[in-house]
C-alpha positions in Angstrom: -29.7 22.3 4.2 -28.4 21.0 0.9 -25.0 20.4 2.4 -26.4 18.6 5.4 -28.5 16.3 3.1 -25.5 15.7 0.9 -23.3 14.7 3.8 -26.1 12.5 5.2 -26.3 10.5 2.0 -22.5 10.1 2.0 -22.6 8.9 5.6 -25.3 6.3 5.0 -23.5 5.0 1.9 -20.6 3.9 4.1 -22.4 3.2 7.3 -22.9 -0.6 6.8 -19.2 -1.1 5.9 -18.2 0.9 9.0 -20.5 -0.8 11.5 -21.4 -4.1 10.0 -25.0 -3.3 10.5 -27.3 -3.4 7.5 -29.0 -0.1 6.7 -31.2 -0.9 3.7 -29.6 2.0 2.0 -29.6 2.0 -1.8 -28.6 4.7 -4.2 -31.5 4.3 -6.7 -31.9 8.0 -7.5 -35.0 10.2 -7.4 -37.3 11.5 -10.1 -39.5 14.5 -9.8 -42.0 15.5 -12.5 -43.7 18.8 -13.4 -47.2 19.2 -14.9 -47.3 23.0 -14.9 -44.9 25.6 -16.2 -44.4 27.1 -12.8 -43.4 23.7 -11.4 -41.0 23.1 -14.2 -39.4 26.4 -13.6 -39.1 25.6 -9.9 -37.4 22.2 -10.7 -35.0 23.8 -13.2 -34.0 26.4 -10.6 -33.4 23.7 -8.1 -31.2 21.9 -10.6 -29.3 25.2 -11.1 -28.6 25.5 -7.4 -27.5 21.8 -7.1 -24.6 22.6 -9.4 -23.2 25.0 -6.8 -22.7 22.0 -4.5 -21.4 19.7 -7.1 -24.6 17.7 -7.1 -25.5 16.1 -10.4 -29.1 16.8 -11.4 -30.5 16.0 -14.9 -33.3 18.0 -16.4 -35.5 15.6 -18.5 -38.2 15.6 -21.0 -41.5 13.9 -20.3 -40.6 10.8 -22.3 -37.2 10.6 -20.6 -39.1 10.6 -17.3 -41.2 7.6 -18.4 -38.1 5.7 -19.5 -36.6 6.0 -16.0 -40.0 5.1 -14.4 -42.0 2.9 -16.8 -45.0 2.6 -14.4 -46.1 6.2 -14.9 -48.2 8.0 -17.5 -46.7 11.2 -18.8 -49.5 12.6 -21.1 -49.7 15.8 -18.9 -46.0 15.9 -17.9 -43.9 18.8 -19.1 -40.6 17.5 -17.8 -38.7 16.6 -14.7 -35.4 16.3 -12.9 -33.5 13.2 -11.9 -30.9 13.1 -9.1 -28.8 9.9 -9.5 -27.1 10.2 -6.1 -30.4 10.2 -4.2 -31.6 7.0 -2.5 -33.7 5.5 0.2 -33.0 3.6 3.4 -34.8 1.8 6.2 -35.0 4.3 9.1 -35.0 1.6 11.7 -31.9 -0.1 10.3 -30.2 3.3 10.0 -30.9 4.0 13.6 -29.5 0.7 14.7 -26.4 1.3 12.6 -25.8 4.7 14.0 -26.4 3.4 17.6 -23.9 0.6 17.0 -21.3 3.0 15.6 -21.9 5.4 18.6 -21.4 2.6 21.1 -18.2 1.6 19.4 -17.0 5.1 20.0 -17.8 5.0 23.7 -21.4 6.4 23.8 -23.9 5.0 26.2 -27.5 4.7 25.2 -30.4 4.2 27.6 -33.6 3.0 26.1 -37.0 3.2 27.7 -35.7 5.8 30.2 -38.0 8.8 30.6 -36.4 12.2 31.1 -38.3 14.1 33.8 -36.7 17.5 33.8 -33.6 19.6 32.9 -31.2 20.6 35.6 -29.8 24.1 35.4 -28.5 26.9 37.6 -27.2 30.5 37.0 -28.4 30.4 33.4 -26.6 27.2 32.4 -27.8 23.6 31.9 -26.1 21.0 34.1 -27.8 17.8 33.1 -31.1 15.9 33.2 -33.2 14.1 35.8 -34.5 10.7 34.6 -36.7 8.1 36.1 -33.5 6.1 36.8 -31.7 9.1 38.3 -29.7 12.2 37.3 -27.1 12.5 34.6 -24.7 15.4 34.8 -23.6 17.0 31.6 -22.3 20.4 30.4 -24.4 20.1 27.3 -27.9 18.7 26.6 -29.5 18.4 23.2 -33.2 18.5 22.9 -33.9 16.1 20.1 -37.3 14.9 21.2 -39.3 15.3 18.0 -42.9 16.5 18.5 -42.4 16.3 22.3 -39.7 19.0 22.2 -42.0 22.1 22.3 -43.6 21.1 25.6 -40.4 20.0 27.2 -38.4 23.1 26.1 -41.2 25.3 27.5 -40.5 24.0 31.0 -37.2 26.0 31.0 -38.6 29.0 29.2 -37.3 28.0 25.7 -39.5 28.5 22.7 -39.4 25.7 20.1 -42.4 26.2 17.8 -43.5 23.0 16.3 -46.8 21.1 16.1 -47.7 17.6 15.0 -49.8 16.8 11.9 -51.3 13.5 10.8 -49.2 12.0 8.0 -50.7 9.4 5.7 -49.4 6.7 3.5 -50.4 3.3 2.1 -48.4 0.2 1.2 -49.7 -2.0 -1.6 -49.5 -5.7 -2.2 -46.7 -6.7 -4.6 -47.5 -6.1 -8.3 -45.7 -6.4 -11.6 -43.3 -3.6 -12.5 -42.3 -2.8 -8.9 -38.5 -3.5 -9.0 -35.8 -2.7 -6.4 -34.1 -0.3 -8.8 -37.0 2.1 -9.2 -36.1 5.6 -8.1 -38.0 7.5 -5.4 -40.7 9.2 -7.4 -42.3 12.5 -6.6 -45.4 13.9 -8.3 -45.3 17.2 -6.6 -48.4 18.7 -8.3 -50.4 15.7 -7.0 -48.8 16.0 -3.5 -47.6 12.4 -3.7 -44.5 10.4 -3.4 -43.8 6.8 -4.3 -41.1 4.4 -3.0 -40.5 0.7 -3.7 -40.8 -1.4 -0.6 -39.8 -5.0 -0.9 -41.7 -5.4 -4.2 -44.6 -3.3 -2.9 -45.3 0.3 -3.5 -45.5 2.9 -0.7 -47.6 5.9 -1.6 -47.5 8.9 0.7 -48.9 12.4 0.7 -48.2 16.0 1.7 -51.7 17.3 1.1 -52.4 21.1 0.8 -54.7 21.1 3.9 -53.2 19.0 6.6 -54.8 17.7 9.8 -53.0 19.0 13.0 -52.9 16.5 15.8 -52.4 16.7 19.6 -54.1 20.1 20.1 -54.6 19.2 23.8 -51.1 17.9 24.2 -49.5 14.5 23.5 -51.1 11.8 25.6 -48.7 10.4 28.3 -49.0 6.9 27.0 -48.5 7.7 23.3 -45.3 6.3 21.9 -45.1 6.2 18.1 -48.6 4.8 17.9 -50.8 4.7 14.8 -53.7 7.2 14.6 -57.2 6.4 13.4 -57.7 5.9 9.6 -59.2 8.7 7.6 -59.6 7.3 4.1 -61.8 10.2 3.0 -58.9 12.6 3.6 -56.5 10.4 1.7 -58.9 9.5 -1.1 -58.0 12.5 -3.5 -54.4 11.5 -3.3 -55.2 7.9 -4.2 -57.4 8.9 -7.1 -54.7 11.1 -8.6 -52.2 8.2 -8.1 -54.4 5.8 -10.0 -54.2 8.2 -13.0 -50.5 8.6 -12.7 -49.8 4.9 -12.1 -52.6 2.8 -13.7 -51.1 -0.4 -12.3 -52.3 0.6 -8.9 -55.9 0.0 -9.9 -55.4 -3.8 -9.5 -53.1 -3.7 -6.5 -54.5 -4.5 -3.1 -53.7 -2.3 -0.1 -51.7 -4.1 2.5 -51.3 -1.2 5.0 -53.0 2.1 5.5 -50.9 4.1 7.9 -51.6 7.3 9.7 -49.1 8.7 12.2 -48.1 12.1 13.7 -45.1 14.1 12.6 -44.1 17.6 13.7 -43.9 20.6 11.5 -42.6 24.1 12.1 -44.1 27.5 11.1 -41.6 28.0 8.2 -40.9 24.4 7.2 -37.3 24.6 8.4 -36.0 22.6 11.2 -34.4 23.9 14.4 -30.7 23.6 15.3 -28.3 25.3 17.7 -27.9 26.8 21.1 -31.2 27.6 22.9 -31.5 31.3 23.8 -31.6 32.0 27.5 -30.0 28.8 28.8 -26.3 28.2 28.1 -25.3 24.6 27.2 -28.7 23.7 25.9 -29.0 22.8 22.2 -32.0 22.0 20.0 -32.2 19.6 17.1 -35.9 19.1 16.3 -38.8 20.0 13.9 -37.5 18.0 11.0 -40.6 18.5 8.9 -40.6 14.9 7.5 -37.0 15.2 6.1 -35.3 13.8 9.2 -34.0 10.7 7.5 -32.4 12.6 4.7 -30.7 15.2 7.0 -30.1 13.4 10.3 -26.4 12.6 9.6 -25.6 16.2 8.8 -27.6 17.5 11.7 -25.7 15.3 14.2 -22.4 16.4 12.7 -23.0 20.2 12.9 -24.5 20.1 16.3 -21.5 18.1 17.6 -19.1 20.6 16.0 -21.1 23.5 17.4 -20.8 22.2 21.0 -17.2 21.3 20.5 -16.0 24.5 18.9 -18.4 27.0 20.4 -19.6 28.2 17.0 -21.4 26.8 13.9 -19.2 25.2 11.3 -21.2 26.5 8.4 -23.9 29.0 7.7 -26.9 27.6 9.6 -29.0 30.7 10.1 -31.8 29.3 7.9 -32.4 26.6 10.6 -31.1 28.4 13.7 -33.4 28.0 16.7 -32.8 31.7 17.5 -35.0 32.8 14.7 -38.0 31.6 16.7 -40.0 34.2 18.6 -42.0 33.7 21.8 -45.4 34.3 20.2 -44.8 31.3 17.9 -45.0 28.9 20.9 -48.8 29.6 21.1 -50.6 26.3 20.3 -53.4 28.0 18.4 -50.9 29.9 16.2 -49.1 26.6 15.5 -52.2 24.6 14.8 -53.3 27.1 12.1 -49.9 27.5 10.5 -48.9 23.8 10.3 -52.1 22.9 8.6 -50.5 24.9 5.7 -46.8 24.2 6.1 -47.1 20.4 5.7 -48.5 21.0 2.2 -45.9 23.6 1.4 -43.3 20.8 1.3 -44.7 19.8 -2.1 -46.0 23.2 -3.3 -44.3 25.3 -5.9 -41.7 27.5 -4.2 -43.1 30.7 -5.7 -41.0 33.9 -5.3 -42.5 36.2 -2.6 -45.0 33.5 -1.4 -47.0 34.7 1.6 -48.5 32.3 4.2 -52.3 32.3 4.3 -52.6 31.0 7.8 -52.0 32.4 11.3 -51.9 36.0 10.1 -52.5 39.3 11.9 -50.4 38.3 14.9 -48.4 41.5 15.1 -49.6 44.7 13.5 -48.3 48.2 13.3 -50.5 51.0 14.7 -50.7 52.2 11.1 -52.1 49.0 9.8 -55.7 50.1 9.3 -54.6 53.4 7.7 -52.3 51.6 5.2 -55.0 48.9 4.4 -57.3 51.7 3.4 -54.6 52.9 1.0 -54.5 49.6 -0.8 -51.6 47.9 1.1 -51.0 44.3 0.2 -49.5 42.9 3.4 -46.8 40.3 3.7 -45.8 38.6 6.9 -42.3 38.6 8.5 -41.8 37.2 12.0 -45.5 37.6 12.6 -45.5 41.3 11.6 -48.0 42.4 8.9 -46.0 44.7 6.6 -47.1 46.4 3.4 -45.2 44.7 0.6 -46.8 46.8 -2.2 -49.8 49.1 -2.7 -52.6 48.4 -5.1 -53.9 51.5 -7.0 -57.6 52.1 -7.1 -59.4 49.4 -9.0 -56.7 46.8 -8.3 -57.1 44.0 -5.8 -54.3 43.9 -3.2 -53.7 40.2 -3.7 -50.7 38.2 -5.1 -50.9 36.3 -8.4 -47.8 34.0 -8.2 -45.5 33.2 -11.1 -41.8 33.2 -11.9 -42.4 36.0 -14.4 -43.2 39.6 -13.5 -46.0 39.2 -10.9 -49.1 41.3 -10.8 -47.6 43.8 -8.4 -44.4 44.4 -10.4 -45.3 47.6 -12.1 -46.9 49.0 -9.0 -43.8 48.4 -7.0 -41.7 49.9 -9.8 -43.8 53.1 -9.5 -43.1 53.2 -5.7 -39.4 52.6 -6.4 -39.4 55.6 -8.8 -41.2 57.8 -6.4 -38.5 57.3 -3.8 -35.6 57.9 -6.2 -37.3 61.1 -7.6 -39.5 62.5 -4.8 -40.3 61.1 -1.4 -41.9 57.9 0.0 -43.2 56.7 3.3 -42.3 53.3 4.6 -43.8 51.5 7.7 -40.7 50.1 9.3 -42.3 49.3 12.7 -41.1 45.7 12.4 -37.6 46.7 13.3 -36.4 45.0 16.5 -35.4 47.6 19.0 -33.2 46.9 22.1 -32.0 49.4 24.7 -28.8 48.9 26.7 -28.6 51.0 29.9 -26.0 51.4 32.6 -22.7 53.0 33.4 -20.8 50.2 31.6 -23.0 50.3 28.5 -20.3 52.0 26.4 -17.6 49.7 27.4 -19.7 46.6 26.8 -20.9 47.7 23.4 -17.5 48.8 22.2 -16.2 45.3 22.9 -19.0 43.8 21.0 -19.2 46.3 18.1 -16.6 46.4 15.3 -17.2 50.1 14.9 -16.6 52.7 17.6 -19.7 53.6 19.6 -17.8 55.8 22.1 -19.5 58.8 20.4 -21.4 61.9 21.5 -25.1 61.4 22.4 -27.2 61.9 19.3 -24.9 60.0 16.9 -25.9 56.9 15.0 -23.2 54.2 14.3 -23.6 51.6 11.7 -21.7 48.5 12.9 -21.4 44.7 12.8 -21.1 42.4 15.7 -18.4 39.8 15.0 -17.5 36.4 16.4 -14.0 35.3 17.2 -13.5 34.1 13.6 -14.4 37.5 12.3 -17.8 36.3 11.1 -20.8 38.7 11.2 -23.2 37.8 13.9 -25.3 41.0 13.5 -25.6 44.0 11.2 -27.3 46.9 12.9 -27.3 50.5 14.0 -26.4 51.7 17.5 -27.7 55.2 18.6 -26.2 56.8 21.7 -29.2 58.4 23.4 -27.4 59.6 26.6 -24.1 58.9 28.3 -25.5 55.6 29.8 -28.2 54.6 27.3 -28.0 53.2 23.7 -30.7 52.2 21.2 -29.9 49.1 19.1 -32.0 48.7 16.0 -31.9 45.4 14.0 -34.0 43.4 11.6 -37.2 41.7 12.7 -35.8 38.2 12.1 -32.8 38.9 14.4 -34.8 40.1 17.5 -34.1 37.0 19.7 -30.7 36.2 18.2 -29.2 39.7 18.6 -30.6 40.1 22.1 -29.1 36.7 23.0 -25.7 37.6 21.5 -25.7 40.8 23.5 -26.6 38.9 26.7 -24.0 36.3 26.3 -21.3 38.9 25.8 -22.0 41.2 28.7 -19.2 40.4 31.3 -20.5 39.2 34.7 -20.8 42.0 37.1 -21.1 44.7 34.5 -23.7 47.5 35.0 -25.5 47.0 31.7 -29.1 46.1 31.4 -31.0 44.9 28.3 -34.5 46.0 27.6 -36.5 45.0 24.5 -38.6 48.0 23.4 -39.7 46.6 20.0 -43.4 46.9 20.8 -43.1 50.4 22.3 -42.3 52.3 19.1 -43.6 52.6 15.6 -41.1 53.5 12.9 -41.9 55.7 9.8 -39.2 55.9 7.1 -39.4 59.2 5.1 -37.0 58.7 2.2 -36.2 60.5 -1.0 -34.6 63.7 -2.3 -37.6 65.7 -1.3 -37.8 64.2 2.3 -36.2 67.2 3.9 -38.5 69.7 2.3 -41.5 67.7 3.3 -40.5 67.2 7.0 -39.2 70.8 7.3 -42.7 72.0 6.5 -44.0 70.1 9.5 -41.5 71.0 12.2 -39.8 74.1 13.4 -36.6 72.1 14.2 -33.7 72.7 11.8 -33.3 69.8 9.4 -30.5 71.4 7.3 -27.4 69.4 6.5 -25.4 71.6 8.9 -27.8 71.3 11.8 -28.9 67.7 11.2 -26.0 65.8 9.4 -26.0 62.3 8.2 -25.9 59.6 10.9 -27.2 61.9 13.6 -30.3 61.5 15.8 -32.4 64.2 17.5 -35.7 64.6 19.1 -38.0 66.9 17.1 -41.6 68.1 17.3 -43.7 66.8 14.5 -47.5 66.5 14.3 -47.8 67.8 17.8 -45.6 65.0 19.2 -42.0 64.5 20.3 -40.4 62.2 17.8 -36.9 60.7 17.6 -35.6 61.4 14.1 -32.5 59.5 12.9 -30.9 60.4 9.7 -30.1 57.1 8.2 -31.2 55.3 5.0 -31.4 51.7 3.8 -32.4 52.7 0.3 -29.6 55.1 -0.8 -31.4 58.4 -0.6 -31.7 61.3 1.7 -34.1 60.3 4.5 -35.0 59.9 8.2 -36.3 57.1 10.3 -38.9 58.5 12.8 -39.3 56.6 16.1 -42.7 57.4 17.5 -44.5 56.0 20.6 -47.1 53.6 19.5 -50.0 55.7 20.9 -48.8 58.7 18.9 -48.0 57.0 15.6 -51.3 57.6 13.8 -51.3 61.3 14.7 -47.8 61.7 13.3 -48.6 59.6 10.2 -51.7 61.7 9.5 -49.6 64.9 9.8 -47.0 63.6 7.4 -49.5 62.4 4.8 -51.5 65.6 5.0 -48.3 67.7 4.7 -47.2 65.7 1.7 -50.5 65.6 -0.1 -49.6 68.5 -2.4 -46.0 67.4 -2.8 -46.7 63.9 -4.0 -45.6 61.7 -1.1 -46.0 58.0 -2.0 -46.7 55.1 0.3 -44.0 52.5 -0.4 -43.8 48.8 0.4 -41.1 46.3 1.3 -40.7 45.0 -2.2 -39.6 48.5 -3.3 -37.3 48.8 -0.3 -35.6 45.6 -1.4 -35.2 46.8 -5.0 -33.9 50.1 -3.7 -31.4 48.6 -1.3 -30.1 46.0 -3.8 -29.5 48.7 -6.4 -27.3 50.5 -3.7 -25.6 47.1 -2.8 -26.7 47.4 0.8 -26.3 44.1 2.6 -29.0 42.1 4.3 -28.1 39.9 7.2 -29.1 36.3 6.8 -28.9 36.6 3.0 -25.8 38.5 1.9 -23.9 38.4 5.2 -23.8 36.0 8.2 -21.7 34.4 10.8 -19.5 32.7 8.2 -18.8 35.9 6.3 -16.2 38.4 7.6 -16.5 42.2 7.3 -13.6 42.1 4.8 -15.2 39.5 2.6 -18.5 41.5 2.7 -16.8 44.8 1.8 -17.8 46.3 5.2 -14.3 47.2 6.4 -15.3 50.9 6.3 -17.4 50.1 9.4 -14.5 48.6 11.3 -12.7 50.9 13.8 -9.4 49.2 13.6 -7.6 51.5 16.0 -10.3 52.3 18.6 -9.4 52.2 22.2 -9.7 48.7 23.6 -10.2 45.4 21.8 -13.3 44.1 20.1 -14.5 40.6 19.4 -13.1 39.3 16.1 -10.4 42.0 15.7 -7.5 39.5 15.7 -9.2 37.3 13.0 -9.8 40.4 10.8 -6.3 41.6 11.2 -4.9 38.2 10.2 -7.3 38.1 7.2 -6.4 41.6 6.2 -2.7 40.6 6.2 -3.3 37.4 4.3 -5.9 38.7 1.8 -9.4 37.4 1.2 -10.4 34.4 -0.9 -13.9 35.6 -1.5 -15.7 38.9 -1.9 -19.3 40.0 -2.1 -20.0 41.5 -5.5 -22.9 43.3 -7.1 -24.2 42.0 -10.5 -26.4 43.5 -13.1 -27.7 41.4 -16.0 -27.1 42.7 -19.5 -30.5 41.5 -20.7 -33.3 43.5 -19.1 -35.9 40.7 -19.3 -34.7 37.8 -17.0 -35.5 38.0 -13.3 -33.3 37.0 -10.4 -34.7 35.8 -7.1 -31.6 34.6 -5.3 -29.7 31.2 -5.3 -28.8 31.4 -9.0 -25.3 30.1 -9.8 -22.6 32.6 -10.8 -20.1 31.7 -13.5 -16.8 33.4 -13.9 -15.1 32.7 -17.2 -17.1 29.5 -17.6 -16.7 28.1 -14.1 -19.1 28.3 -11.1 -17.6 30.7 -8.6 -20.6 31.2 -6.2 -24.3 31.9 -6.2 -26.6 34.9 -5.9 -27.4 35.6 -2.2 -30.2 38.2 -2.8 -31.7 39.8 -5.8 -34.4 42.1 -7.1 -35.2 44.0 -10.2 -33.4 47.4 -10.3 -36.0 49.7 -11.8 -33.5 52.6 -11.9 -30.7 50.6 -13.4 -33.1 48.8 -15.8 -32.2 45.2 -15.1 -32.2 42.4 -12.5 -29.6 43.1 -9.8 -28.0 40.6 -7.5 -25.4 40.3 -4.8 -23.2 37.2 -4.4 -19.8 36.0 -3.3 -17.1 35.3 -5.8 -14.5 32.9 -4.5 -10.9 32.1 -5.6 -8.3 30.2 -3.6 -5.6 32.4 -5.0 -7.3 35.5 -3.6 -10.0 38.0 -4.8 -9.3 41.7 -5.3 -10.6 44.4 -7.7 -8.3 43.3 -10.5 -9.5 39.7 -10.2 -13.1 40.8 -10.4 -12.4 43.0 -13.4 -10.5 40.2 -15.3 -13.5 37.8 -15.3 -16.4 37.4 -17.7 -19.6 36.7 -15.7 -22.8 34.9 -16.3 -25.7 34.0 -14.0 -27.8 30.9 -14.7 -31.6 31.2 -14.6 -33.6 27.9 -15.1 -30.8 26.4 -17.1 -30.0 29.4 -19.3 -26.9 31.6 -18.7 -27.2 35.4 -19.0 -24.2 37.7 -19.2 -23.7 40.0 -16.2 -21.6 43.0 -15.2 -19.8 42.7 -11.9 -18.8 45.5 -9.5 -17.3 45.8 -6.1 -18.7 49.3 -5.8 -22.4 50.1 -5.8 -23.8 50.5 -9.3 -26.1 53.2 -8.1 -24.6 56.3 -6.6 -21.2 54.7 -5.9 -19.9 57.7 -3.9 -23.0 57.8 -1.6 -23.6 61.5 -2.2 -27.4 61.2 -2.3 -27.7 60.0 1.3 -25.5 62.8 2.6 -27.2 65.6 0.6 
């Protein structure tokens, strides 16, 4: 998103010269202030990340903020950041300049022409019907703002967004408002200020927003103004009078209220719509459309032209959206919070308050009784940590060790030393059935899935460039039936990738069975002893080796047990039908009562997996990262029978050598915390940034993963030759770097 905004600013800077159309663009910078320690840390960390992209950001004292913006008071200000390359523009003029440039390039633009429907057949879009007739096209982009959700739904595509009322005022001119004033953001007061022809525009992103259009958008509504609600805006104005006293004597020329669409996670939607080939989405801009539009247009055009994304766009990919998120009531609740999150502190591990309880495991009530503090992922309520007796299962947010830190550390320790139980029901689960299932999957998978039934294969799905489209396990259940297990966030994306890569006429049928099974992870060195006491089936290493899967009887039920681990210890994932899950859970907990089984949350799972340097798709690996760069070539079956997608690209890269590698880091100092996105320095120069991080309670320091790049190539000798530091809120800390896992590098514990 930073790259798209940076490109957009560069585009606007040259647009007037290119087209001859004035844009109102001026590079007057932006100033953001902090009045709390948490906000200041947030701003400093943003400044750190900006350095990775070559973006100059100055961290300022309170007095320096006032020197840049003389109109404000700074008595309560702790500091701020200034971005000299930022600016502002007139959206109408920008639109006209873009349109003029497009026409010069041969584009045709039809104004006041209503689109009635999408034309499509055999799973592919073929154009649109308009009130003036049909337009044939191999690609269609839905860029209809807040109208996109309802229009996309007519062809079965989910684009979860909902409009909210957005307020601002424009004052009469007053002294001190000059054209060179930067854009000013007082995040802690939820307000932004922009000079507007000698006047001041004051807008708000208030904590509790007002959703609009719950009954749909009226047919005759076209960028109209909504009724005033001065009472709603009044707290923003009162805070503004304290921050900018000159406003007290300035008249209000305009009070504006208009709708703007927001998404459930405050990130916009780009990319190919799942289920309908040739249809793309570019919508849900969450009030940052003007700052990102140029980049959005560029990458969507490249995506259509090349057939793949030109950069890592997973964070804004439409395929992260799930069908339940199209529910208007869910969206109404969530966007009332997400509008305000634009200006809230970006706390680590923040959990949304609204639209909760949508998807729950059958174990939810049992775990709640045990003190589970739930977080939400793709609608799933998942235990993130467990509060001991006398402790409230609630978050207290900060950038320091949060209130759950020591409780999660105890869970982490229990898994490393004894045994823990994880609720992993949120896994997405897809079955592929049919006589061609093996052939289809072996073409899609980099690893070899032509194995005996009862084997689990860890594999990636690659694109033609060798990039990792999916990271998952494939279990062969029978000769013509496979179970694919992936992360909750990838449910739609991976099913869509599979669908698009099944050759026409193949006997291979996809079935999503996510909601049919609960998953219990039993992990730790004592997991075998615990489970063996509950079943007559042989769980010995000889009878039940690593990466095998069998049906066993446990708690009076038949359970599929797969011996795999995402935390680096001996363990099993138990796939249990939803109706039997509570009975199996009760049997396990009762059986482990004397042996000290611990309930373990997702925060501990993250700290355990990062210690073991296990990758997470969407963070450490994605469609721009190859298996070689990610250190996953052990999961590539180079010589298996038949070809697989991405093989040629990997072979070429293996021959040429890689220019970046995913590396594990451990800070020397045990005190600082890493949360991801921190710059990595090698011998004094930025060489990458941390992709994911957590505190390693076994290793005794913050641990992170991140790519180290070098145009001359990256190998083990290059990594060893460097001196590494990681920057945290403007301070660099020495770090150790390793291509091998710092915990159990030979992997003996998982295979015990």
